[in-house]
N, CA, C and O atoms as CSV, one atom per row, in Angstrom:
chain,resi,resn,atom,element,x,y,z
A,1,UNK,N,N,81.118,98.486,97.264
A,1,UNK,CA,C,80.687,98.779,95.920
A,1,UNK,C,C,80.639,97.463,95.138
A,1,UNK,O,O,81.520,96.614,95.274
A,2,UNK,N,N,79.629,97.316,94.343
A,2,UNK,CA,C,79.488,96.100,93.557
A,2,UNK,C,C,80.618,95.968,92.548
A,2,UNK,O,O,81.135,96.953,92.021
A,3,UNK,N,N,80.983,94.714,92.300
A,3,UNK,CA,C,82.057,94.422,91.347
A,3,UNK,C,C,81.708,94.954,89.956
A,3,UNK,O,O,82.569,95.501,89.267
A,4,UNK,N,N,80.457,94.795,89.548
A,4,UNK,CA,C,80.038,95.251,88.222
A,4,UNK,C,C,80.166,96.765,88.092
A,4,UNK,O,O,80.551,97.278,87.041
A,5,UNK,N,N,79.838,97.476,89.177
A,5,UNK,CA,C,79.930,98.932,89.141
A,5,UNK,C,C,81.390,99.373,89.057
A,5,UNK,O,O,81.706,100.335,88.357
A,6,UNK,N,N,82.283,98.677,89.768
A,6,UNK,CA,C,83.714,98.992,89.704
A,6,UNK,C,C,84.244,98.790,88.289
A,6,UNK,O,O,85.007,99.610,87.778
A,7,UNK,N,N,83.832,97.696,87.665
A,7,UNK,CA,C,84.255,97.438,86.285
A,7,UNK,C,C,83.738,98.537,85.363
A,7,UNK,O,O,84.463,99.028,84.497
A,8,UNK,N,N,82.481,98.916,85.557
A,8,UNK,CA,C,81.880,99.952,84.725
A,8,UNK,C,C,82.641,101.269,84.870
A,8,UNK,O,O,82.912,101.942,83.875
A,9,UNK,N,N,82.987,101.640,86.107
A,9,UNK,CA,C,83.725,102.883,86.348
A,9,UNK,C,C,85.103,102.830,85.684
A,9,UNK,O,O,85.533,103.800,85.059
A,10,UNK,N,N,85.790,101.699,85.821
A,10,UNK,CA,C,87.108,101.560,85.185
A,10,UNK,C,C,87.006,101.639,83.664
A,10,UNK,O,O,87.836,102.274,83.013
A,11,UNK,N,N,85.989,100.995,83.105
A,11,UNK,CA,C,85.813,101.049,81.652
A,11,UNK,C,C,85.491,102.468,81.194
A,11,UNK,O,O,85.939,102.899,80.131
A,12,UNK,N,N,84.719,103.188,81.992
A,12,UNK,CA,C,84.407,104.575,81.645
A,12,UNK,C,C,85.684,105.428,81.665
A,12,UNK,O,O,85.875,106.280,80.797
A,13,UNK,N,N,86.550,105.199,82.649
A,13,UNK,CA,C,87.828,105.918,82.694
A,13,UNK,C,C,88.677,105.580,81.475
A,13,UNK,O,O,89.315,106.456,80.891
A,14,UNK,N,N,88.682,104.305,81.097
A,14,UNK,CA,C,89.449,103.889,79.919
A,14,UNK,C,C,88.891,104.549,78.662
A,14,UNK,O,O,89.654,105.012,77.814
A,15,UNK,N,N,87.568,104.594,78.538
A,15,UNK,CA,C,86.958,105.229,77.367
A,15,UNK,C,C,87.339,106.703,77.279
A,15,UNK,O,O,87.673,107.197,76.202
A,16,UNK,N,N,87.291,107.399,78.402
A,16,UNK,CA,C,87.667,108.815,78.398
A,16,UNK,C,C,89.143,108.991,78.052
A,16,UNK,O,O,89.503,109.890,77.292
A,17,UNK,N,N,89.992,108.137,78.606
A,17,UNK,CA,C,91.424,108.218,78.313
A,17,UNK,C,C,91.705,107.884,76.845
A,17,UNK,O,O,92.569,108.502,76.222
A,18,UNK,N,N,90.984,106.913,76.297
A,18,UNK,CA,C,91.157,106.574,74.879
A,18,UNK,C,C,90.782,107.749,73.985
A,18,UNK,O,O,91.470,108.044,73.008
A,19,UNK,N,N,89.691,108.411,74.325
A,19,UNK,CA,C,89.253,109.539,73.516
A,19,UNK,C,C,90.260,110.687,73.594
A,19,UNK,O,O,90.596,111.289,72.574
A,20,UNK,N,N,90.741,110.990,74.797
A,20,UNK,CA,C,91.755,112.042,74.935
A,20,UNK,C,C,93.036,111.665,74.207
A,20,UNK,O,O,93.672,112.512,73.581
A,21,UNK,N,N,93.409,110.407,74.288
A,21,UNK,CA,C,94.607,109.928,73.605
A,21,UNK,C,C,94.460,110.080,72.094
A,21,UNK,O,O,95.385,110.517,71.411
A,22,UNK,N,N,93.296,109.716,71.587
A,22,UNK,CA,C,93.043,109.837,70.147
A,22,UNK,C,C,93.201,111.287,69.694
A,22,UNK,O,O,93.826,111.562,68.669
A,23,UNK,N,N,92.631,112.209,70.465
A,23,UNK,CA,C,92.722,113.621,70.105
A,23,UNK,C,C,94.166,114.122,70.131
A,23,UNK,O,O,94.578,114.880,69.253
A,24,UNK,N,N,94.924,113.705,71.124
A,24,UNK,CA,C,96.322,114.134,71.212
A,24,UNK,C,C,97.165,113.544,70.087
A,24,UNK,O,O,98.063,114.209,69.570
A,25,UNK,N,N,96.882,112.303,69.707
A,25,UNK,CA,C,97.615,111.707,68.586
A,25,UNK,C,C,97.340,112.482,67.298
A,25,UNK,O,O,98.244,112.686,66.488
A,26,UNK,N,N,96.098,112.910,67.113
A,26,UNK,CA,C,95.776,113.697,65.919
A,26,UNK,C,C,96.493,115.046,65.944
A,26,UNK,O,O,97.004,115.500,64.920
A,27,UNK,N,N,96.529,115.684,67.113
A,27,UNK,CA,C,97.239,116.965,67.226
A,27,UNK,C,C,98.732,116.782,66.973
A,27,UNK,O,O,99.355,117.593,66.288
A,28,UNK,N,N,99.297,115.724,67.524
A,28,UNK,CA,C,100.723,115.463,67.326
A,28,UNK,C,C,101.020,115.189,65.856
A,28,UNK,O,O,102.061,115.602,65.345
A,29,UNK,N,N,100.112,114.498,65.177
A,29,UNK,CA,C,100.304,114.225,63.745
A,29,UNK,C,C,100.294,115.523,62.949
A,29,UNK,O,O,101.066,115.678,62.003
A,30,UNK,N,N,99.428,116.450,63.323
A,30,UNK,CA,C,99.394,117.740,62.634
A,30,UNK,C,C,100.696,118.519,62.813
A,30,UNK,O,O,101.108,119.257,61.918
A,31,UNK,N,N,101.334,118.358,63.954
A,31,UNK,CA,C,102.553,119.117,64.254
A,31,UNK,C,C,103.832,118.429,63.773
A,31,UNK,O,O,104.877,119.070,63.665
A,32,UNK,N,N,103.755,117.149,63.488
A,32,UNK,CA,C,104.966,116.396,63.140
A,32,UNK,C,C,105.450,116.728,61.728
A,32,UNK,O,O,104.668,116.707,60.777
A,33,UNK,N,N,106.751,117.036,61.595
A,33,UNK,CA,C,107.295,117.315,60.265
A,33,UNK,C,C,107.754,116.055,59.522
A,33,UNK,O,O,108.128,116.127,58.351
A,34,UNK,N,N,107.727,114.910,60.199
A,34,UNK,CA,C,108.224,113.667,59.612
A,34,UNK,C,C,107.067,112.832,59.070
A,34,UNK,O,O,106.216,112.393,59.843
A,35,UNK,N,N,107.019,112.604,57.752
A,35,UNK,CA,C,105.887,111.885,57.159
A,35,UNK,C,C,105.667,110.484,57.724
A,35,UNK,O,O,104.524,110.082,57.943
A,36,UNK,N,N,106.741,109.739,57.961
A,36,UNK,CA,C,106.562,108.372,58.461
A,36,UNK,C,C,106.008,108.371,59.885
A,36,UNK,O,O,105.180,107.529,60.233
A,37,UNK,N,N,106.462,109.309,60.700
A,37,UNK,CA,C,105.945,109.384,62.069
A,37,UNK,C,C,104.523,109.938,62.070
A,37,UNK,O,O,103.700,109.553,62.901
A,38,UNK,N,N,104.239,110.845,61.133
A,38,UNK,CA,C,102.886,111.383,60.993
A,38,UNK,C,C,101.905,110.256,60.656
A,38,UNK,O,O,100.795,110.218,61.188
A,39,UNK,N,N,102.312,109.342,59.775
A,39,UNK,CA,C,101.459,108.190,59.448
A,39,UNK,C,C,101.244,107.312,60.673
A,39,UNK,O,O,100.131,106.853,60.932
A,40,UNK,N,N,102.326,107.081,61.431
A,40,UNK,CA,C,102.213,106.291,62.658
A,40,UNK,C,C,101.223,106.940,63.628
A,40,UNK,O,O,100.379,106.256,64.207
A,41,UNK,N,N,101.327,108.254,63.804
A,41,UNK,CA,C,100.437,108.954,64.736
A,41,UNK,C,C,98.983,108.894,64.279
A,41,UNK,O,O,98.086,108.665,65.090
A,42,UNK,N,N,98.746,109.097,62.989
A,42,UNK,CA,C,97.376,109.020,62.470
A,42,UNK,C,C,96.815,107.608,62.594
A,42,UNK,O,O,95.649,107.422,62.942
A,43,UNK,N,N,97.654,106.618,62.305
A,43,UNK,CA,C,97.216,105.222,62.432
A,43,UNK,C,C,96.894,104.897,63.888
A,43,UNK,O,O,95.913,104.210,64.174
A,44,UNK,N,N,97.720,105.390,64.803
A,44,UNK,CA,C,97.479,105.138,66.220
A,44,UNK,C,C,96.200,105.826,66.680
A,44,UNK,O,O,95.461,105.268,67.491
A,45,UNK,N,N,95.927,107.025,66.179
A,45,UNK,CA,C,94.672,107.708,66.517
A,45,UNK,C,C,93.478,106.887,66.032
A,45,UNK,O,O,92.478,106.761,66.738
A,46,UNK,N,N,93.586,106.336,64.836
A,46,UNK,CA,C,92.523,105.479,64.306
A,46,UNK,C,C,92.368,104.223,65.156
A,46,UNK,O,O,91.253,103.766,65.406
A,47,UNK,N,N,93.492,103.670,65.597
A,47,UNK,CA,C,93.453,102.483,66.457
A,47,UNK,C,C,92.785,102.804,67.786
A,47,UNK,O,O,91.998,102.005,68.294
A,48,UNK,N,N,93.094,103.972,68.355
A,48,UNK,CA,C,92.458,104.370,69.621
A,48,UNK,C,C,90.943,104.495,69.444
A,48,UNK,O,O,90.175,104.129,70.335
A,49,UNK,N,N,90.524,105.011,68.298
A,49,UNK,CA,C,89.093,105.110,68.022
A,49,UNK,C,C,88.474,103.718,67.911
A,49,UNK,O,O,87.359,103.492,68.382
A,50,UNK,N,N,89.198,102.784,67.288
A,50,UNK,CA,C,88.714,101.405,67.184
A,50,UNK,C,C,88.610,100.777,68.570
A,50,UNK,O,O,87.635,100.087,68.866
A,51,UNK,N,N,89.617,101.012,69.427
A,51,UNK,CA,C,89.560,100.509,70.799
A,51,UNK,C,C,88.318,101.046,71.507
A,51,UNK,O,O,87.613,100.311,72.199
A,52,UNK,N,N,88.064,102.337,71.322
A,52,UNK,CA,C,86.901,102.981,71.931
A,52,UNK,C,C,85.615,102.287,71.480
A,52,UNK,O,O,84.759,101.955,72.299
A,53,UNK,N,N,85.491,102.074,70.173
A,53,UNK,CA,C,84.284,101.443,69.637
A,53,UNK,C,C,84.151,100.001,70.116
A,53,UNK,O,O,83.046,99.552,70.417
A,54,UNK,N,N,85.265,99.268,70.190
A,54,UNK,CA,C,85.232,97.888,70.683
A,54,UNK,C,C,84.771,97.827,72.131
A,54,UNK,O,O,83.958,96.976,72.494
A,55,UNK,N,N,85.293,98.734,72.964
A,55,UNK,CA,C,84.884,98.743,74.372
A,55,UNK,C,C,83.423,99.157,74.530
A,55,UNK,O,O,82.720,98.651,75.404
A,56,UNK,N,N,82.973,100.075,73.685
A,56,UNK,CA,C,81.551,100.446,73.730
A,56,UNK,C,C,80.686,99.237,73.371
A,56,UNK,O,O,79.626,99.036,73.964
A,57,UNK,N,N,81.129,98.439,72.413
A,57,UNK,CA,C,80.382,97.232,72.044
A,57,UNK,C,C,80.350,96.241,73.201
A,57,UNK,O,O,79.323,95.612,73.455
A,58,UNK,N,N,81.481,96.101,73.908
A,58,UNK,CA,C,81.518,95.211,75.075
A,58,UNK,C,C,80.562,95.718,76.149
A,58,UNK,O,O,79.811,94.938,76.735
A,59,UNK,N,N,80.590,97.016,76.402
A,59,UNK,CA,C,79.684,97.586,77.404
A,59,UNK,C,C,78.222,97.385,77.017
A,59,UNK,O,O,77.390,97.028,77.850
A,60,UNK,N,N,77.924,97.618,75.744
A,60,UNK,CA,C,76.534,97.440,75.293
A,60,UNK,C,C,76.083,95.990,75.436
A,60,UNK,O,O,74.948,95.726,75.831
A,61,UNK,N,N,76.965,95.061,75.118
A,61,UNK,CA,C,76.578,93.650,75.222
A,61,UNK,C,C,76.407,93.234,76.680
A,61,UNK,O,O,75.589,92.369,76.991
A,62,UNK,N,N,77.174,93.849,77.564
A,62,UNK,CA,C,77.112,93.482,78.978
A,62,UNK,C,C,75.965,94.183,79.700
A,62,UNK,O,O,75.270,93.564,80.507
A,63,UNK,N,N,75.763,95.465,79.417
A,63,UNK,CA,C,74.760,96.248,80.138
A,63,UNK,C,C,73.465,96.450,79.371
A,63,UNK,O,O,72.519,97.011,79.925
A,64,UNK,N,N,73.384,96.027,78.149
A,64,UNK,CA,C,72.169,96.217,77.370
A,64,UNK,C,C,72.182,97.554,76.659
A,64,UNK,O,O,72.978,98.435,76.983
A,65,UNK,N,N,71.297,97.697,75.690
A,65,UNK,CA,C,71.324,98.901,74.860
A,65,UNK,C,C,70.732,100.122,75.542
A,65,UNK,O,O,71.402,101.150,75.648
A,66,UNK,N,N,69.500,100.035,76.002
A,66,UNK,CA,C,68.857,101.242,76.514
A,66,UNK,C,C,68.572,101.182,78.009
A,66,UNK,O,O,67.946,102.091,78.554
A,67,UNK,N,N,69.020,100.131,78.675
A,67,UNK,CA,C,68.717,100.002,80.090
A,67,UNK,C,C,69.530,100.961,80.949
A,67,UNK,O,O,69.061,101.387,82.005
A,68,UNK,N,N,70.713,101.301,80.528
A,68,UNK,CA,C,71.605,102.084,81.362
A,68,UNK,C,C,71.756,103.498,80.809
A,68,UNK,O,O,72.367,103.681,79.755
A,69,UNK,N,N,71.212,104.503,81.499
A,69,UNK,CA,C,71.307,105.876,80.995
A,69,UNK,C,C,72.739,106.413,80.968
A,69,UNK,O,O,73.066,107.257,80.134
A,70,UNK,N,N,73.595,105.932,81.874
A,70,UNK,CA,C,74.987,106.379,81.875
A,70,UNK,C,C,75.692,105.906,80.611
A,70,UNK,O,O,76.471,106.648,80.012
A,71,UNK,N,N,75.415,104.666,80.206
A,71,UNK,CA,C,76.014,104.128,78.989
A,71,UNK,C,C,75.565,104.928,77.775
A,71,UNK,O,O,76.371,105.219,76.891
A,72,UNK,N,N,74.294,105.283,77.724
A,72,UNK,CA,C,73.807,106.088,76.607
A,72,UNK,C,C,74.466,107.465,76.604
A,72,UNK,O,O,74.763,108.014,75.543
A,73,UNK,N,N,74.692,108.019,77.789
A,73,UNK,CA,C,75.340,109.319,77.882
A,73,UNK,C,C,76.771,109.247,77.351
A,73,UNK,O,O,77.217,110.160,76.655
A,74,UNK,N,N,77.489,108.180,77.669
A,74,UNK,CA,C,78.856,108.007,77.168
A,74,UNK,C,C,78.839,107.947,75.647
A,74,UNK,O,O,79.717,108.498,74.983
A,75,UNK,N,N,77.835,107.276,75.104
A,75,UNK,CA,C,77.754,107.102,73.664
A,75,UNK,C,C,77.553,108.429,72.944
A,75,UNK,O,O,78.143,108.653,71.887
A,76,UNK,N,N,76.728,109.309,73.502
A,76,UNK,CA,C,76.365,110.522,72.788
A,76,UNK,C,C,77.199,111.740,73.157
A,76,UNK,O,O,77.351,112.653,72.345
A,77,UNK,N,N,77.734,111.767,74.354
A,77,UNK,CA,C,78.509,112.923,74.779
A,77,UNK,C,C,79.948,112.489,74.982
A,77,UNK,O,O,80.314,112.007,76.054
A,78,UNK,N,N,80.753,112.660,73.965
A,78,UNK,CA,C,82.167,112.311,74.082
A,78,UNK,C,C,82.891,113.469,74.762
A,78,UNK,O,O,82.575,114.638,74.543
A,79,UNK,N,N,83.846,113.122,75.572
A,79,UNK,CA,C,84.613,114.151,76.254
A,79,UNK,C,C,85.670,114.669,75.293
A,79,UNK,O,O,86.585,113.946,74.898
A,80,UNK,N,N,85.526,115.929,74.926
A,80,UNK,CA,C,86.461,116.522,73.980
A,80,UNK,C,C,87.321,117.588,74.641
A,80,UNK,O,O,88.130,118.232,73.973
A,81,UNK,N,N,87.158,117.778,75.919
A,81,UNK,CA,C,88.021,118.728,76.602
A,81,UNK,C,C,89.393,118.118,76.741
A,81,UNK,O,O,89.543,116.915,76.956
A,82,UNK,N,N,90.372,118.952,76.616
A,82,UNK,CA,C,91.744,118.476,76.681
A,82,UNK,C,C,92.451,119.165,77.839
A,82,UNK,O,O,92.629,120.383,77.812
A,83,UNK,N,N,92.856,118.408,78.855
A,83,UNK,CA,C,93.505,119.048,79.998
A,83,UNK,C,C,94.875,119.632,79.670
A,83,UNK,O,O,95.426,120.396,80.462
A,84,UNK,N,N,95.424,119.286,78.526
A,84,UNK,CA,C,96.770,119.729,78.172
A,84,UNK,C,C,96.780,120.905,77.199
A,84,UNK,O,O,97.852,121.315,76.753
A,85,UNK,N,N,95.629,121.452,76.862
A,85,UNK,CA,C,95.587,122.421,75.779
A,85,UNK,C,C,96.327,123.723,76.092
A,85,UNK,O,O,96.811,124.390,75.177
A,86,UNK,N,N,96.419,124.087,77.356
A,86,UNK,CA,C,97.089,125.337,77.696
A,86,UNK,C,C,98.550,125.148,78.086
A,86,UNK,O,O,99.250,126.125,78.353
A,87,UNK,N,N,99.005,123.932,78.121
A,87,UNK,CA,C,100.380,123.670,78.521
A,87,UNK,C,C,101.319,123.799,77.329
A,87,UNK,O,O,100.942,123.526,76.189
A,88,UNK,N,N,102.521,124.211,77.607
A,88,UNK,CA,C,103.541,124.337,76.566
A,88,UNK,C,C,104.386,123.066,76.518
A,88,UNK,O,O,105.610,123.135,76.406
A,89,UNK,N,N,103.749,121.932,76.601
A,89,UNK,CA,C,104.442,120.652,76.632
A,89,UNK,C,C,104.487,120.065,75.224
A,89,UNK,O,O,103.582,120.269,74.415
A,90,UNK,N,N,105.545,119.345,74.962
A,90,UNK,CA,C,105.711,118.677,73.682
A,90,UNK,C,C,104.633,117.602,73.515
A,90,UNK,O,O,104.299,116.898,74.468
A,91,UNK,N,N,104.096,117.483,72.311
A,91,UNK,CA,C,103.044,116.492,72.059
A,91,UNK,C,C,103.523,115.067,72.298
A,91,UNK,O,O,102.743,114.215,72.722
A,92,UNK,N,N,104.795,114.801,72.030
A,92,UNK,CA,C,105.314,113.454,72.279
A,92,UNK,C,C,105.202,113.088,73.751
A,92,UNK,O,O,104.823,111.968,74.092
A,93,UNK,N,N,105.530,114.025,74.614
A,93,UNK,CA,C,105.441,113.764,76.050
A,93,UNK,C,C,103.990,113.600,76.491
A,93,UNK,O,O,103.685,112.765,77.343
A,94,UNK,N,N,103.108,114.389,75.916
A,94,UNK,CA,C,101.692,114.294,76.272
A,94,UNK,C,C,101.136,112.932,75.880
A,94,UNK,O,O,100.474,112.280,76.688
A,95,UNK,N,N,101.398,112.490,74.643
A,95,UNK,CA,C,100.835,111.202,74.229
A,95,UNK,C,C,101.482,110.053,74.984
A,95,UNK,O,O,100.831,109.043,75.253
A,96,UNK,N,N,102.757,110.195,75.329
A,96,UNK,CA,C,103.403,109.161,76.135
A,96,UNK,C,C,102.760,109.084,77.519
A,96,UNK,O,O,102.497,107.991,78.020
A,97,UNK,N,N,102.507,110.232,78.136
A,97,UNK,CA,C,101.852,110.244,79.451
A,97,UNK,C,C,100.438,109.675,79.384
A,97,UNK,O,O,100.021,108.939,80.278
A,98,UNK,N,N,99.703,110.012,78.328
A,98,UNK,CA,C,98.355,109.457,78.177
A,98,UNK,C,C,98.401,107.946,77.971
A,98,UNK,O,O,97.564,107.219,78.506
A,99,UNK,N,N,99.371,107.476,77.200
A,99,UNK,CA,C,99.507,106.034,76.994
A,99,UNK,C,C,99.880,105.322,78.289
A,99,UNK,O,O,99.380,104.231,78.565
A,100,UNK,N,N,100.753,105.930,79.080
A,100,UNK,CA,C,101.119,105.325,80.363
A,100,UNK,C,C,99.921,105.276,81.310
A,100,UNK,O,O,99.772,104.332,82.086
A,101,UNK,N,N,99.071,106.301,81.241
A,101,UNK,CA,C,97.841,106.292,82.044
A,101,UNK,C,C,96.919,105.165,81.570
A,101,UNK,O,O,96.308,104.469,82.381
A,102,UNK,N,N,96.826,104.995,80.253
A,102,UNK,CA,C,96.017,103.906,79.706
A,102,UNK,C,C,96.549,102.550,80.148
A,102,UNK,O,O,95.772,101.666,80.510
A,103,UNK,N,N,97.863,102.380,80.121
A,103,UNK,CA,C,98.466,101.116,80.560
A,103,UNK,C,C,98.092,100.846,82.011
A,103,UNK,O,O,97.739,99.724,82.372
A,104,UNK,N,N,98.172,101.875,82.832
A,104,UNK,CA,C,97.823,101.735,84.251
A,104,UNK,C,C,96.364,101.311,84.424
A,104,UNK,O,O,96.068,100.419,85.219
A,105,UNK,N,N,95.455,101.944,83.687
A,105,UNK,CA,C,94.030,101.599,83.785
A,105,UNK,C,C,93.757,100.189,83.271
A,105,UNK,O,O,93.009,99.431,83.889
A,106,UNK,N,N,94.363,99.842,82.144
A,106,UNK,CA,C,94.169,98.500,81.585
A,106,UNK,C,C,94.703,97.434,82.536
A,106,UNK,O,O,94.059,96.406,82.744
A,107,UNK,N,N,95.883,97.679,83.114
A,107,UNK,CA,C,96.439,96.696,84.045
A,107,UNK,C,C,95.576,96.562,85.288
A,107,UNK,O,O,95.408,95.465,85.820
A,108,UNK,N,N,95.030,97.676,85.749
A,108,UNK,CA,C,94.160,97.626,86.927
A,108,UNK,C,C,92.925,96.769,86.670
A,108,UNK,O,O,92.552,95.945,87.505
A,109,UNK,N,N,92.304,96.961,85.534
A,109,UNK,CA,C,91.072,96.210,85.263
A,109,UNK,C,C,91.369,94.754,84.920
A,109,UNK,O,O,90.585,93.875,85.278
A,110,UNK,N,N,92.478,94.475,84.237
A,110,UNK,CA,C,92.756,93.081,83.869
A,110,UNK,C,C,93.268,92.263,85.047
A,110,UNK,O,O,93.060,91.051,85.088
A,111,UNK,N,N,93.930,92.899,86.001
A,111,UNK,CA,C,94.435,92.165,87.165
A,111,UNK,C,C,93.359,91.912,88.212
A,111,UNK,O,O,93.351,90.863,88.855
A,112,UNK,N,N,92.453,92.868,88.385
A,112,UNK,CA,C,91.452,92.755,89.445
A,112,UNK,C,C,90.189,92.034,89.006
A,112,UNK,O,O,89.487,91.455,89.835
A,113,UNK,N,N,89.895,92.062,87.727
A,113,UNK,CA,C,88.622,91.526,87.248
A,113,UNK,C,C,88.855,90.621,86.047
A,113,UNK,O,O,89.787,90.814,85.267
A,114,UNK,N,N,87.996,89.647,85.925
A,114,UNK,CA,C,88.050,88.796,84.746
A,114,UNK,C,C,87.212,89.468,83.666
A,114,UNK,O,O,85.988,89.553,83.765
A,115,UNK,N,N,87.895,89.938,82.642
A,115,UNK,CA,C,87.222,90.693,81.590
A,115,UNK,C,C,87.565,90.103,80.233
A,115,UNK,O,O,88.314,89.132,80.123
A,116,UNK,N,N,87.009,90.702,79.226
A,116,UNK,CA,C,87.178,90.236,77.855
A,116,UNK,C,C,88.649,90.229,77.438
A,116,UNK,O,O,89.441,91.055,77.893
A,117,UNK,N,N,88.995,89.291,76.574
A,117,UNK,CA,C,90.347,89.206,76.033
A,117,UNK,C,C,90.709,90.396,75.163
A,117,UNK,O,O,91.882,90.634,74.876
A,118,UNK,N,N,89.695,91.142,74.745
A,118,UNK,CA,C,89.934,92.338,73.936
A,118,UNK,C,C,90.848,93.303,74.680
A,118,UNK,O,O,91.719,93.933,74.081
A,119,UNK,N,N,90.644,93.413,75.989
A,119,UNK,CA,C,91.442,94.349,76.776
A,119,UNK,C,C,92.919,93.965,76.795
A,119,UNK,O,O,93.786,94.836,76.738
A,120,UNK,N,N,93.206,92.679,76.873
A,120,UNK,CA,C,94.606,92.237,76.853
A,120,UNK,C,C,95.260,92.530,75.507
A,120,UNK,O,O,96.420,92.939,75.453
A,121,UNK,N,N,94.519,92.323,74.425
A,121,UNK,CA,C,95.048,92.624,73.094
A,121,UNK,C,C,95.316,94.120,72.946
A,121,UNK,O,O,96.347,94.526,72.410
A,122,UNK,N,N,94.377,94.935,73.425
A,122,UNK,CA,C,94.550,96.378,73.342
A,122,UNK,C,C,95.735,96.836,74.184
A,122,UNK,O,O,96.492,97.715,73.771
A,123,UNK,N,N,95.897,96.241,75.364
A,123,UNK,CA,C,97.020,96.590,76.236
A,123,UNK,C,C,98.348,96.306,75.542
A,123,UNK,O,O,99.275,97.112,75.625
A,124,UNK,N,N,98.446,95.173,74.860
A,124,UNK,CA,C,99.680,94.844,74.141
A,124,UNK,C,C,99.999,95.888,73.070
A,124,UNK,O,O,101.152,96.286,72.908
A,125,UNK,N,N,98.980,96.326,72.349
A,125,UNK,CA,C,99.200,97.327,71.305
A,125,UNK,C,C,99.596,98.675,71.904
A,125,UNK,O,O,100.431,99.385,71.343
A,126,UNK,N,N,99.003,99.024,73.034
A,126,UNK,CA,C,99.355,100.285,73.691
A,126,UNK,C,C,100.801,100.233,74.187
A,126,UNK,O,O,101.532,101.217,74.078
A,127,UNK,N,N,101.211,99.089,74.730
A,127,UNK,CA,C,102.595,98.940,75.185
A,127,UNK,C,C,103.579,99.083,74.024
A,127,UNK,O,O,104.660,99.646,74.194
A,128,UNK,N,N,103.210,98.575,72.847
A,128,UNK,CA,C,104.055,98.753,71.661
A,128,UNK,C,C,104.191,100.234,71.304
A,128,UNK,O,O,105.278,100.698,70.961
A,129,UNK,N,N,103.086,100.968,71.385
A,129,UNK,CA,C,103.121,102.406,71.099
A,129,UNK,C,C,103.987,103.148,72.113
A,129,UNK,O,O,104.695,104.089,71.755
A,130,UNK,N,N,103.933,102.731,73.366
A,130,UNK,CA,C,104.763,103.358,74.399
A,130,UNK,C,C,106.239,103.194,74.045
A,130,UNK,O,O,107.020,104.139,74.161
A,131,UNK,N,N,106.616,101.994,73.616
A,131,UNK,CA,C,108.017,101.754,73.234
A,131,UNK,C,C,108.430,102.647,72.065
A,131,UNK,O,O,109.506,103.245,72.083
A,132,UNK,N,N,107.578,102.733,71.060
A,132,UNK,CA,C,107.889,103.553,69.887
A,132,UNK,C,C,108.017,105.020,70.276
A,132,UNK,O,O,108.941,105.703,69.833
A,133,UNK,N,N,107.094,105.506,71.102
A,133,UNK,CA,C,107.138,106.913,71.503
A,133,UNK,C,C,108.343,107.220,72.389
A,133,UNK,O,O,108.936,108.294,72.278
A,134,UNK,N,N,108.708,106.288,73.263
A,134,UNK,CA,C,109.912,106.496,74.083
A,134,UNK,C,C,111.147,106.578,73.194
A,134,UNK,O,O,112.019,107.419,73.410
A,135,UNK,N,N,111.218,105.704,72.196
A,135,UNK,CA,C,112.346,105.746,71.260
A,135,UNK,C,C,112.365,107.054,70.475
A,135,UNK,O,O,113.431,107.618,70.227
A,136,UNK,N,N,111.193,107.532,70.087
A,136,UNK,CA,C,111.111,108.789,69.335
A,136,UNK,C,C,111.570,109.960,70.201
A,136,UNK,O,O,112.250,110.863,69.715
A,137,UNK,N,N,111.201,109.946,71.481
A,137,UNK,CA,C,111.643,111.006,72.390
A,137,UNK,C,C,113.158,110.954,72.555
A,137,UNK,O,O,113.822,111.991,72.552
A,138,UNK,N,N,113.703,109.749,72.699
A,138,UNK,CA,C,115.161,109.615,72.815
A,138,UNK,C,C,115.864,110.096,71.547
A,138,UNK,O,O,116.894,110.767,71.619
A,139,UNK,N,N,115.302,109.751,70.388
A,139,UNK,CA,C,115.876,110.210,69.116
A,139,UNK,C,C,115.865,111.735,69.042
A,139,UNK,O,O,116.835,112.355,68.606
A,140,UNK,N,N,114.769,112.320,69.469
A,140,UNK,CA,C,114.635,113.774,69.435
A,140,UNK,C,C,115.660,114.419,70.366
A,140,UNK,O,O,116.258,115.438,70.021
A,141,UNK,N,N,115.862,113.834,71.537
A,141,UNK,CA,C,116.840,114.377,72.476
A,141,UNK,C,C,118.249,114.283,71.903
A,141,UNK,O,O,119.047,115.206,72.064
A,142,UNK,N,N,118.554,113.188,71.246
A,142,UNK,CA,C,119.881,113.023,70.650
A,142,UNK,C,C,120.096,114.053,69.545
A,142,UNK,O,O,121.171,114.645,69.448
A,143,UNK,N,N,119.086,114.269,68.717
A,143,UNK,CA,C,119.212,115.194,67.595
A,143,UNK,C,C,119.314,116.639,68.076
A,143,UNK,O,O,120.143,117.397,67.570
A,144,UNK,N,N,118.486,117.033,69.045
A,144,UNK,CA,C,118.409,118.437,69.424
A,144,UNK,C,C,119.310,118.842,70.587
A,144,UNK,O,O,119.599,120.027,70.756
A,145,UNK,N,N,119.753,117.890,71.382
A,145,UNK,CA,C,120.505,118.267,72.573
A,145,UNK,C,C,121.954,117.805,72.564
A,145,UNK,O,O,122.663,118.019,73.547
A,146,UNK,N,N,122.418,117.179,71.489
A,146,UNK,CA,C,123.817,116.741,71.439
A,146,UNK,C,C,124.488,117.270,70.205
A,146,UNK,O,O,125.671,117.008,69.985
C-alpha cells in the first residue's frame, strides 16, 4: 500500500475519532453537575472541533480541493453515529477511552510518518485532557466509593 494512502487512512480514522470525541464531550457536559468541569468539557469539545477543522485543512492542502472524492465525502458527511449510545457506561469513562484511542492513532501516525507539526501539538493537548479526566475519575471514585 502506498505511504500516502496509509497516511490518508490514518487521518480519516483520526477525523472520525475526533468527531465522536467531540460529541461525547458535549454529552458529558450536559450531564455534568459541576459548572467548572462542564466548562472544561465544552471547551474540550470546541477544541476537538478545531482539531478536526485543522486536519481537514491539512488534508485539503495535501490532496487538493476537488480532486479526491473521498476527501469531499468526509467534508460533507460527518459521522454522527455513536457506538456508545446504548451502553450504560459513565461519560467520563467513554471520553477517556476515546481520548486514549486518539492518542494511539496520533502516536501511530507521528511515529511512522513525517507529518505536520500540528499533529504533535494536538497530541500534547489530548494527553493533557487524558490526565485531567483520569484525575476526575479518581476524584469521583473517592467521593462515591469511600
